[in-house]
C-alpha positions in Angstrom: 141.2 180.5 -9.3 137.6 181.1 -10.2 137.4 184.1 -7.9 140.4 185.6 -9.7 138.6 185.1 -13.0 135.5 186.6 -11.7 137.4 189.7 -10.5 139.2 189.9 -13.9 136.0 189.8 -15.9 134.2 192.1 -13.5 137.0 194.7 -14.0 136.7 194.2 -17.7 133.0 194.6 -17.5 133.4 197.9 -15.7 135.9 199.1 -18.4 133.4 198.2 -21.1 130.7 200.1 -19.2 132.8 203.2 -19.0 133.6 202.9 -22.7 129.9 202.4 -23.5 129.0 205.6 -21.5 131.7 207.7 -22.9 131.7 206.6 -26.6 128.4 207.0 -28.4 129.4 204.6 -31.2 129.6 201.7 -28.7 125.8 201.7 -28.2 125.5 200.7 -31.8 127.5 197.5 -31.3 130.8 198.8 -32.5 134.0 198.0 -30.6 137.5 199.4 -30.3 138.7 196.2 -32.0 137.1 195.9 -35.5 135.2 192.6 -36.1 134.7 191.9 -32.4 131.7 192.6 -30.2 132.2 193.8 -26.7 131.7 191.3 -23.9 129.1 191.5 -21.2 130.7 189.5 -18.3 128.6 188.2 -15.4 129.8 186.3 -12.4 127.9 183.4 -10.9 128.7 181.8 -7.6 126.9 180.8 -4.4 127.8 183.9 -2.4 126.5 186.3 -5.0 123.3 188.2 -4.0 120.1 186.8 -5.7 119.5 190.0 -7.6 122.9 189.7 -9.2 122.4 186.0 -9.9 119.2 186.7 -11.8 121.1 189.0 -14.2 122.5 186.0 -15.9 119.0 185.3 -17.4 118.8 188.7 -19.1 118.8 188.4 -22.9 121.9 190.2 -24.3 121.6 192.7 -27.2 122.9 191.8 -30.6 125.6 194.4 -30.0 127.5 192.3 -27.4 128.3 188.8 -26.4 127.3 187.5 -22.9 130.0 185.6 -20.9 129.2 184.0 -17.6 132.1 183.1 -15.3 130.7 180.5 -13.0 131.7 178.1 -10.2 130.4 174.5 -10.2 127.1 175.9 -9.2 126.3 176.0 -12.9 126.8 172.3 -13.3 123.4 171.2 -12.1 121.8 173.9 -9.9 121.1 176.3 -12.7 120.1 175.8 -16.4 121.0 178.7 -18.6 119.3 179.1 -22.0 121.1 180.1 -25.0 124.6 178.9 -24.0 126.6 178.2 -27.1 130.1 177.5 -25.7 131.4 176.0 -22.4 135.0 176.3 -21.4 135.9 173.9 -18.6 139.0 174.8 -16.6 139.1 171.2 -15.2 139.1 172.2 -11.6 136.6 172.9 -8.8 136.5 174.2 -5.3 135.4 171.4 -3.1 135.1 170.8 0.6 137.7 168.2 1.7 138.7 166.8 5.1 142.3 167.3 6.3 143.2 164.4 8.6 146.3 166.3 9.9 144.3 169.0 11.7 140.9 167.3 11.7 139.3 170.2 9.9 137.4 170.6 6.6 138.4 173.3 4.1 137.7 174.4 0.6 140.5 173.2 -1.7 141.0 173.3 -5.5 140.8 169.8 -6.9 140.6 168.3 -10.4 137.1 167.6 -11.5 135.7 164.1 -11.8 134.6 162.6 -15.2 131.0 162.9 -14.1 131.4 166.6 -13.3 133.2 167.2 -16.6 130.3 165.5 -18.5 127.8 167.6 -16.5 129.7 170.8 -17.4 129.8 169.9 -21.1 126.1 169.3 -21.0 125.5 173.0 -20.3 126.2 173.8 -23.9 123.7 173.2 -26.7 120.6 173.0 -24.6 118.5 175.2 -26.9 120.9 175.6 -29.8 124.0 174.1 -31.3 126.9 174.3 -28.9 130.4 173.2 -28.2 132.4 172.4 -25.0 136.1 172.9 -24.6 138.0 171.1 -21.8 141.3 172.9 -21.1 142.7 169.7 -19.5 142.6 168.1 -23.0 145.3 170.5 -24.0 147.8 169.1 -21.5 150.5 166.7 -23.0 150.6 163.1 -21.8 153.8 163.9 -19.9 151.9 166.4 -17.8 149.5 164.0 -16.2 149.1 164.4 -12.5 149.3 160.6 -11.9 152.4 159.1 -13.4 152.9 155.4 -14.2 154.5 154.7 -10.8 151.6 156.4 -9.1 149.1 154.2 -11.0 151.0 151.1 -10.0 151.1 152.2 -6.4 147.3 152.7 -6.5 146.8 149.3 -8.1 149.0 147.5 -5.5 147.2 149.3 -2.7 143.8 148.4 -4.0 144.6 144.8 -4.8 146.2 144.2 -1.4 143.6 146.1 0.6 146.3 148.5 2.0 145.3 151.9 3.2 149.0 153.1 3.4 150.7 154.2 0.2 154.0 153.7 2.0 153.4 150.0 2.3 152.6 149.7 -1.4 155.8 151.7 -2.1 157.8 149.3 0.0 156.4 146.3 -1.9 157.4 147.9 -5.2 160.8 148.8 -3.7 161.2 145.1 -2.8 160.9 144.2 -6.5 163.9 146.4 -7.2 165.9 145.0 -4.2 165.0 141.4 -4.9 163.2 140.5 -1.7 159.5 140.7 -2.5 158.6 137.6 -0.4 160.2 139.0 2.8 158.7 142.5 2.5 155.3 141.1 1.6 155.4 139.1 4.9 156.4 142.3 6.8 153.6 144.3 5.2 151.2 141.6 6.1 152.4 141.6 9.7 151.9 145.4 9.9 148.2 144.8 9.5 148.2 142.7 12.8 147.9 144.7 16.0 150.3 142.5 17.9 151.9 139.2 17.1 153.8 138.7 20.4 151.5 138.1 23.4 152.4 137.6 27.1 150.3 136.9 30.1 149.8 139.3 32.9 153.0 139.6 35.0 155.1 137.6 32.6 156.3 140.5 30.3 159.9 140.2 31.3 159.9 136.5 30.7 158.1 136.9 27.4 160.6 139.5 26.2 163.5 137.2 27.0 161.9 134.3 25.2 161.1 136.6 22.2 164.7 137.8 22.1 166.2 134.3 22.4 163.9 132.7 19.8 163.4 135.4 17.2 165.4 138.5 18.2 167.3 140.4 15.5 169.7 143.2 16.2 168.4 145.1 13.2 165.1 145.8 14.8 161.4 144.9 15.0 160.6 144.2 11.4 163.2 141.4 11.0 162.4 140.0 14.4 158.7 139.7 13.4 159.8 138.2 10.1 161.8 135.6 12.0 158.7 134.7 14.0 156.5 134.6 10.9 159.0 132.3 9.1 159.1 130.0 12.1 155.3 129.9 12.3 155.0 129.1 8.6 157.4 126.2 9.0 155.5 124.9 11.9 152.2 124.9 9.9 153.7 122.2 7.7 155.1 120.1 10.5 152.5 120.2 13.3 148.9 119.3 13.8 146.5 122.1 14.7 146.7 121.3 18.4 150.5 121.1 18.3 150.7 124.4 16.5 148.5 126.1 19.1 150.7 124.7 21.9 153.8 125.9 20.1 152.5 129.4 19.6 151.5 129.5 23.3 155.0 128.5 24.4 156.7 130.9 22.0 154.4 133.8 23.1 152.9 134.2 19.6 149.4 135.3 18.5 148.3 132.3 16.5 145.2 133.9 15.1 147.1 137.0 14.0 149.9 135.0 12.4 147.3 132.9 10.5 145.7 136.1 9.2 149.1 137.5 8.2 149.9 134.3 6.3 146.7 134.5 4.4 147.3 138.2 3.5 150.9 137.4 2.5 149.6 134.7 0.1 147.1 137.2 -1.3 149.9 139.7 -2.0 151.8 136.9 -3.7 148.8 136.2 -6.0 148.6 139.9 -6.8 152.2 139.9 -7.7 151.6 137.1 -10.1 148.7 138.9 -11.7 150.7 142.1 -12.1 153.7 140.1 -13.4 155.9 141.4 -10.6 158.9 139.3 -9.4 158.1 137.1 -6.4 161.6 136.2 -5.1 163.6 135.9 -1.8 166.7 137.8 -0.9 170.1 136.5 -2.0 171.9 135.2 -0.1 169.0 133.9 2.1 168.8 135.7 5.4 170.6 138.9 4.1 168.9 141.8 5.9 170.2 144.6 3.8 167.8 144.3 0.8 164.8 144.1 3.1 165.8 147.2 5.0 166.5 149.1 1.8 163.1 148.2 0.5 161.5 149.5 3.7 163.4 152.8 3.2 162.0 153.1 -0.3 158.5 153.1 1.2 159.0 154.8 4.6 161.8 157.2 3.8 159.8 160.1 5.4 159.5 158.2 8.7 163.2 158.4 9.7 164.9 159.7 12.9 168.4 160.1 14.2 169.7 159.5 17.7 169.9 162.6 19.8 173.4 163.6 21.2 172.2 162.6 24.7 171.4 159.1 23.5 168.1 159.2 25.4 165.7 159.7 22.5 165.5 160.2 18.7 164.8 163.3 16.6 162.9 163.4 13.4 164.8 164.6 10.3 162.1 167.2 9.7 161.1 169.3 12.6 163.4 167.7 15.2 160.4 166.2 17.0 161.3 164.0 20.0 160.5 160.3 19.7 161.1 157.6 22.1 161.3 153.8 21.5 158.3 152.1 22.9 159.0 149.4 25.5 157.5 146.8 23.1 160.3 147.4 20.6 163.1 144.8 20.5 165.6 147.6 20.5 164.3 149.2 23.7 165.9 146.7 26.0 168.9 146.1 23.9 172.1 145.9 25.9 174.1 147.5 23.1 174.0 151.2 22.0 170.9 152.3 20.2 171.4 152.6 16.4 172.3 156.1 15.1 169.5 156.1 12.5 166.1 154.3 12.6 163.1 153.8 10.4 159.7 153.5 12.1 156.3 152.5 10.9 154.1 153.1 14.0 153.7 156.3 16.0 151.4 156.6 19.0 151.2 157.9 22.6 152.2 155.5 25.3 150.8 155.8 28.8 152.9 156.6 31.8 152.2 153.2 33.2 153.7 151.5 30.1 156.9 153.5 30.3 157.4 153.5 34.1 156.9 149.8 34.3 159.4 149.1 31.5 162.9 147.9 32.3 166.2 148.2 30.4 166.6 152.0 30.3 170.3 151.9 31.0 172.3 154.9 32.1 172.2 156.6 28.8 168.4 156.4 28.3 167.6 159.5 30.3 164.9 160.0 32.9 161.3 160.9 32.1 159.2 159.5 29.3 158.8 161.3 26.0 155.0 161.2 25.1 155.4 160.3 21.4 156.7 156.7 21.0 157.6 154.7 18.0 157.5 150.9 17.4 158.0 148.9 14.3 161.6 150.2 14.3 164.6 149.1 12.2 168.2 150.3 12.1 169.2 151.8 8.8 172.2 153.5 7.2 172.0 157.2 6.6 173.6 157.1 3.2 170.6 155.0 2.0 168.4 158.1 2.4 170.4 160.1 -0.2 170.6 157.1 -2.5 167.0 155.8 -2.4 165.1 159.0 -1.7 167.0 161.9 -3.4 163.7 163.6 -4.2 163.0 164.0 -0.5 166.5 164.7 0.8 167.8 166.8 -2.0 167.7 170.3 -0.6 167.8 172.2 2.7 168.5 171.1 6.2 167.2 167.6 5.7 170.1 166.7 3.4 172.5 168.7 5.7 171.5 166.5 8.6 172.1 163.3 6.7 175.5 164.6 5.3 176.6 165.8 8.7 175.8 162.4 10.2 177.8 160.7 7.5 180.8 162.9 8.2 180.6 162.2 11.9 180.2 158.4 11.5 182.7 158.2 8.7 
């Protein structure tokens, strides 16, 4: 943006120079427009040669007005005397880190308040001056951060969450009437693993987990069942009995204790923000909980491939495979047609080769990218709860085609 302005004013400067050399009257301060003095436009940026940078300190004649088009180098690095007016565009080119490709790049970002004050301070150093911030001309409806975005940021900060999707799921739970259940699920997401098994006992541990807490809707509700059972045991057992119960059930006692503390902290935050803290009605109904998760993780959705051996993301058709730790992986029934996932990572060949329960339709050979934290969802929820994401193009076509097939 600044580079375009520099080029524009540089071209204007050249035109004025040509007019000045061809029209004798321009040397006397006259202009083609009566009442206006010609502009002497000078760029200022870090890549400019030093000789050109020093030209900004030249005192202009009374026949023209000097205009300096500068990047944020003029905020603090250079003090220019005689500046009467500062026009702040409200943006700056800053170096930012992109976690997707692990590279840094120069991007155009809105300026901070400190930077805006620094820019305004460039005017009136040696004479009376004024500063104009172009951002002040924007209407209130044109704010980059809307009220929902502010609430998302507030929830994320208050709960110590580093994932906006988790905060969006919490707010979605308020609309679905299941904030207590989703708060527990979000708290459990912060725990690396709540189910633990000793070496060589994985098959037995999976069977116990399925018998005690298993839910056919997927991992999130299975973990919620384990959390609910643990919370009940904390009110019925002594510390030693609780530890023994967790060991027999294959649960991570320390992790569940931390999740319980975090869930209560989220509940206190809901009370402070005057958000509803309620349970789903009727109790145990999984649909509101799953819908709330879709409101937060609508972009992390995949559909079952025609072969039935893996899943394909809605965007990009990237292959995903259920991790052996998922409750759905060893399910004897057919895998769900659509899933929502909250964890993506690479599984080792040893993890996949040592797993059981592939079944005939699972297909040979591991897919490197695996997902866990998986729940079965309905495809029509995507169009209902995230129309802004599935409104146009092939994404919506995939969902509508799936609805026609399953319907």
